[in-house]
N, C-alpha and C positions, 0 to 999 in steps of 0.2 A: 479425555485426559485433563487433569486439573491444572490450574495456573502454575503451581509450584513445580510440577514435573516438566511442563513446557519451558519454564525458566531454567531449569536444570539442564535440559537438552541444549538450549541455546547457549548457556554458559560453557558446557562441555565442548560444543562445536567451536566456540571462540578459542578455548584453551587448546584444543586439538590443532587448530590452525597456528596458534602462537608457538606451540611446543613441537610441531611436527618434525622439523629437521633434527632437533636434538634427540627426540625419541627414535627417529629412524636411524640415526647414527649409533645409538646405543645397542650393543649386542648382549642381550640378557644371558646368552649361553656361554659366551667366552669371557665376560667381564669379571675382574677380580676386585671391583670397587668395594670398599668396606661397608658402605650402606647397603649395597646390593647383597653381599654375602650374608650380612645380618638378616636381611629380609627373607631370603630363600631358606636359610638354616632355621629360622623361626618357624616357617611353614612346615618343613619336613620333620623337624624334631617334635613340634607340638602335636602334629597329627599322626606321627608314627606311620608315615606312608609306606605302602608295600605294593609291589607290582600286582596288577589285577584290580586295584582300586579304580572306581569310576569317580572322577573329581569334577565338581562344579566350582568355577571361580566366579563369584558374584560381584558385580561392580568391577569387572576386570580392567576397565579403561583400555589402555593400549596393550594389555595382555602380556606384560613381561614375565610375570609368574607363570602364566599358562604356557608360554613358549618354553620356559625352562623345564617345567615338569613334563611337557609333551616330549621334549628331547630325551628325557630319561626313560621314556617308554610308557608313561601313564596315559590313560584315556581321559582327556580333558575337554570340558565344555566351558568356553569363556562367554559369559553373559554381561552385557552392559546396555543401558538405556540409550547410549550414544553410538550410533553407527559410525560417526566420524572417528571416534577413538578406536573402534575395532578395525577400521580400515587401515589405520597406521600399522597395526600388527600384521595384517595380511600383506601389506607392501614391504614391511621389514623382513618377513619370512622369505619373500621372493628375492629381496635384495641380497640376503645372505645365502640364498640358494639351498634352503633346507626343506626337507619333506617331513612334516610333523603331523601326528595324529591329533589334530586340534580342530574343534568345531566352534564356529562363531555364531552367537545367537543374540539378536537385538531383542531385549525384553525388559519387563518391569519386575523388579525384585519383590514387589508387593503382590504380584499376580504371575507367578512363574509358569512358563509354558511347558511344563513337564508332568508326566504321570506320577502317581504315588510311588514312593519307595524305589527310586531308580539310581540314586547316588550313594556311594559309601562314605564320601568325604566332601565337605563344603569349605571353601576358603572365602572369607568375607572380611576384606581388609579396608578399613577407612571408608565404609559404604553406608552403614546404618544411619550415620548422622546426616546423610544427604536426603533421607526419606521423610516424607510428611507423616507417615504412619509406620514406624519401624516395627511395631507389634505385628502388623500384617505380614511383614517379611519374615519375622521369626516363626510365625505360625506356618508359613509356606516352607521354610527350611525344614521344619519338623515333618511336614507332609511328604516331601520328596526324598528325605533320607531313608535309607534302609534301616531296619532294626539293628541297633548296635553301631550305626554310623555316627561319625563325629564331625563337628564343625569348629573351625578356628575363627574367632572374631577378634579384630584389633581395632580399637577406637580411641579418639582423643579423650583426654581426661578432663572432666568438668571442674575438678579441683584445681586445675592449673590456672592461676590468676592471669597469666599472659594470654592464655587461650580465651578466657572470658572477656578480656578487653578487646581482643580481635573480633569476637562474635558481636560485641556491642557496636563496633565501628566498621563492620564488614561493608565494603563498598558494593559488592554484588548482592543482589537481593535473593540469592539462592539460600538453601537451608543452613548448612554449615553449623549445626549445633554440636553438642558433645554430651557425654554421659558421666554421671557419678558412678563409681565402680559398683557400689551395692545395688544401684538401680539397674545397671546392665545385667548383673547376675539375676536379679529378681525377674527381669523381663524374660529371660530364657527359662527359668524355672516355672514361670506362670504358664508357658505353653508346652510343658511336658518334658523339657530337657533335664537331664542330670548334669549339673555343672561340675566338671572334674577339676578345673583349675581357673583361678583368677589371680593374675599377678601384674606387676608393673614392669614395663620394658621400654627402652628407648634406643634409637639408632646411635651408632658411634660417631656419626657426623650428621650435620643438620638436614641436608636435602638429598632427594634422589638425584642421580646423575644428570637426568634431562633438565632438572631445574638448577643444576650446579655445573655449568659448562666449563668452568676452570676454577682452580683453587683460590683465586683472588676473590671469588664471590663469598667465601666463607670468612666472615669477619670475626673479630675478637669476641664480640658479644654473642655471636652464634656459638662459638666454642665454649663460652662461659655457660650458655644455656644447656648445652649437651652435658657439660660436667655436672650441673645441678640436676638434670633429668636422670642421670645415671648414678648419682650418689645415693647410697642405700638409705640415708636419713631423709632425703627430700624427694625420693623417687615417687612415693605415693601421691605427691602433690603435682609433680611435673612430668612423670613418666606416662607413656601411653598404657591403655588397659588391654591386656591380653587375656582372652577368655577361651577355654576349651570346654565344649559340652558334648554330651552323648545322648542319642535317642534310646 
């Protein structure tokens, strides 16, 4: 394993420890948080999920999306390079006394431990920009998808000037890069995907619940940023990139 991946695992382990209590207290199945409802609705509507789908959640972290979908009856595999993050989900499921059809897998997105053509849908949210060679991951996604299978990818937008400043001043030496919209589209097309949709979308409030323990943490400048990111004239520069592609 190369240095960058080891650094990522170490970073995620620290984040898992720092966020553990907040993530354990968050109930992804019962929550009506605005950010959370935007997130799950984005997944369900973009992929047009139906019962019988086999779903891989790549870079699942502490598996909030995976738990939500498993509770709806989907067959879900949650994969992350950080065992520490996956353990949070396992503890949370036990805490809320739920029985979910959810499989946890510690693995590398650039070398997936699955056979060819086994999943009908892949969820890849805020994951590719953590990888040293995202092209390897996209090639792996194509390999494990069934013919006609779809992937939803959501990534930070490199057109965003605030994002670029953060990348230049990032304290942690993990990857944390971003994509230009047309380069993300080109990457998927290069490895055989038919790209059905590329658009810009942003959450209605700045942070996920586990990073926003109370409303006082959402400052006026965060609210201003959300307004800019969701405005139809500026969204292409500040909004996240949502891509849906098909094998």
